[in-house]
VEXDREN-2710 file (C-alpha; in Angstrom, 1 decimal):
% VEXDREN-2710
k/r/px/py/pz
1/UNK/-16.3/0.6/-35.0
2/UNK/-13.2/1.0/-32.8
3/UNK/-13.0/3.7/-30.1
4/UNK/-10.3/6.2/-30.3
5/UNK/-7.6/6.3/-27.6
6/UNK/-7.6/9.5/-25.6
7/UNK/-5.5/10.7/-22.7
8/UNK/-8.4/10.5/-20.4
9/UNK/-9.1/6.8/-21.4
10/UNK/-5.4/6.0/-20.8
11/UNK/-5.5/7.6/-17.3
12/UNK/-8.7/5.9/-16.5
13/UNK/-7.2/2.5/-17.4
14/UNK/-4.1/3.2/-15.4
15/UNK/-6.2/4.2/-12.4
16/UNK/-8.1/1.0/-12.7
17/UNK/-4.9/-1.0/-12.8
18/UNK/-3.4/0.9/-9.8
19/UNK/-6.6/0.5/-7.8
20/UNK/-6.1/-3.3/-8.2
21/UNK/-2.4/-3.3/-7.5
22/UNK/-2.2/-1.0/-4.5
23/UNK/-4.3/-3.0/-2.0
24/UNK/-2.3/-6.1/-3.0
25/UNK/1.0/-4.3/-2.2
26/UNK/-0.4/-3.0/1.2
27/UNK/-1.5/-6.5/2.0
28/UNK/1.9/-7.9/1.0
29/UNK/3.8/-5.4/3.2
30/UNK/1.5/-6.2/6.1
31/UNK/2.0/-9.9/5.7
32/UNK/5.8/-9.4/5.6
33/UNK/5.6/-7.4/8.8
34/UNK/3.3/-9.9/10.6
35/UNK/5.5/-12.8/9.4
36/UNK/8.5/-11.1/10.8
37/UNK/6.7/-10.8/14.2
38/UNK/5.8/-14.5/14.1
39/UNK/9.4/-15.4/13.3
40/UNK/10.7/-13.1/16.1
41/UNK/8.4/-14.7/18.7
42/UNK/9.2/-18.2/17.5
43/UNK/12.9/-17.7/17.3
44/UNK/13.5/-18.2/21.0
45/UNK/17.2/-17.8/22.0
46/UNK/18.6/-18.2/18.5
47/UNK/20.3/-14.8/17.8
48/UNK/20.6/-15.4/14.0
49/UNK/16.8/-16.1/13.7
50/UNK/16.1/-13.0/15.9
51/UNK/18.1/-10.8/13.5
52/UNK/16.5/-12.3/10.4
53/UNK/13.0/-11.6/12.0
54/UNK/14.0/-8.0/12.9
55/UNK/15.0/-7.5/9.2
56/UNK/11.6/-8.7/8.0
57/UNK/9.9/-6.5/10.5
58/UNK/12.0/-3.5/9.4
59/UNK/11.3/-4.0/5.7
60/UNK/7.6/-4.4/6.4
61/UNK/7.5/-1.1/8.2
62/UNK/9.6/0.6/5.6
63/UNK/7.2/-0.7/2.8
64/UNK/4.1/0.5/4.7
65/UNK/5.6/3.8/5.5
66/UNK/6.7/4.4/1.9
67/UNK/3.3/3.6/0.6
68/UNK/1.5/5.8/3.1
69/UNK/4.0/8.7/2.4
70/UNK/3.4/8.5/-1.4
71/UNK/-0.4/8.4/-0.8
72/UNK/-0.1/11.5/1.3
73/UNK/2.0/13.4/-1.2
74/UNK/-0.4/12.4/-4.0
75/UNK/-3.3/13.7/-2.0
76/UNK/-1.5/17.0/-1.2
77/UNK/-0.7/17.4/-4.9
78/UNK/-4.3/16.7/-5.9
79/UNK/-5.5/19.3/-3.3
80/UNK/-3.0/21.8/-4.5
81/UNK/-3.7/21.4/-8.2
82/UNK/-7.5/20.9/-8.1
83/UNK/-8.3/22.7/-4.9
84/UNK/-10.5/19.9/-3.5
85/UNK/-10.8/19.2/0.2
86/UNK/-12.5/15.8/-0.4
87/UNK/-9.4/13.6/-0.5
88/UNK/-9.8/9.9/-1.3
89/UNK/-9.4/7.3/1.4
90/UNK/-6.4/5.1/1.8
91/UNK/-6.8/2.3/-0.8
92/UNK/-7.9/-1.0/0.6
93/UNK/-10.7/-3.4/0.9
94/UNK/-14.3/-2.2/1.5
95/UNK/-15.1/-3.1/5.1
96/UNK/-18.4/-1.3/5.3
97/UNK/-20.5/-4.6/5.2
98/UNK/-18.7/-5.8/8.3
99/UNK/-19.1/-2.6/10.4
END
């Protein structure tokens, strides 16, 4: 017997997918930022490589800032709509076993 598709099931599935994608995007932006720093340090006196590294660093920062801004707006919206003060943490890996 097949289960019926409901709005809550669709949102639950979308939430599962986003919970998998968001940490990957944060990791990707962090890697781009760090790679830009590595290239900046390794570029030496080559001005062209320094500029390329600065661009990578800038895009890494922009990506991280955009993701954190969206996360903040979503939490404000959740708080305004549902009146909760228990906002979720920033998505990412569970580091509790290492602390």
